C-alpha positions in Angstrom: 175.1 116.3 112.6 175.5 117.7 108.8 175.2 121.3 108.8 172.4 122.5 105.9 170.8 119.3 104.8 167.8 119.5 106.9 164.7 121.7 105.9 163.6 124.9 107.4 160.7 124.9 109.6 158.1 127.2 109.5 154.7 127.7 111.9 151.5 126.1 109.9 148.1 126.0 110.9 146.0 123.1 110.1 142.2 123.8 109.5 140.1 120.9 110.0 136.3 121.0 107.9 134.8 120.5 111.5 136.3 123.7 112.4 139.0 122.7 114.6 142.7 124.9 113.9 145.8 123.2 115.4 148.7 125.2 115.3 152.1 123.2 114.5 155.5 123.2 112.9 156.2 121.9 109.6 158.4 121.7 106.4 156.0 123.0 104.1 156.0 126.2 103.0 152.2 127.3 103.3 151.0 129.0 106.1 148.0 126.9 106.6 147.2 123.6 105.5 143.4 122.0 105.1 142.3 118.3 106.3 139.4 116.1 106.5 139.6 115.4 109.4 141.5 115.2 113.0 141.6 114.2 116.2 138.9 116.0 116.9 136.3 114.8 115.1 137.7 111.1 114.1 135.8 108.2 115.7 139.0 106.8 116.9 139.6 109.4 119.3 136.1 110.7 120.0 134.6 107.6 121.1 131.4 107.6 118.3 130.8 104.9 116.2 129.3 106.0 112.9 128.1 103.4 110.7 127.0 104.7 107.3 125.2 102.4 105.3 125.6 104.6 101.5 123.3 103.6 99.4 122.2 100.2 101.1 125.6 98.8 100.2 125.0 95.6 103.0 122.0 94.8 100.8 123.4 95.1 97.7 126.4 92.8 98.8 124.0 90.3 100.3 121.7 90.2 97.4 124.5 89.5 95.2 126.2 86.6 96.9 122.9 84.9 97.9 123.1 82.3 94.9 126.5 82.0 96.0 125.9 81.2 99.9 122.6 78.9 99.0 124.7 76.9 96.7 127.7 76.5 98.9 125.1 75.6 101.6 123.4 73.3 99.3 126.7 71.1 98.2 127.5 70.7 102.0 124.1 69.4 103.0 124.8 67.1 100.7 127.9 66.4 101.9 126.5 65.2 105.0 
């Protein structure tokens, strides 16, 4: 390996918005890194499934494409 081409590694504390802290090595010079989500609070790792329907997005989608879906079903029924 060539000498002098690799960055220096520093000890860094990663703080999650859930309150978890993790100490690791990083080339970043900051002593503390803030993240929004970590393995202790991410649904993939915790096994908890969260379904968030913000402002009725599903209903908004269904209303928006209702006419399109009805027209498509009518054209399929005419073809039979």
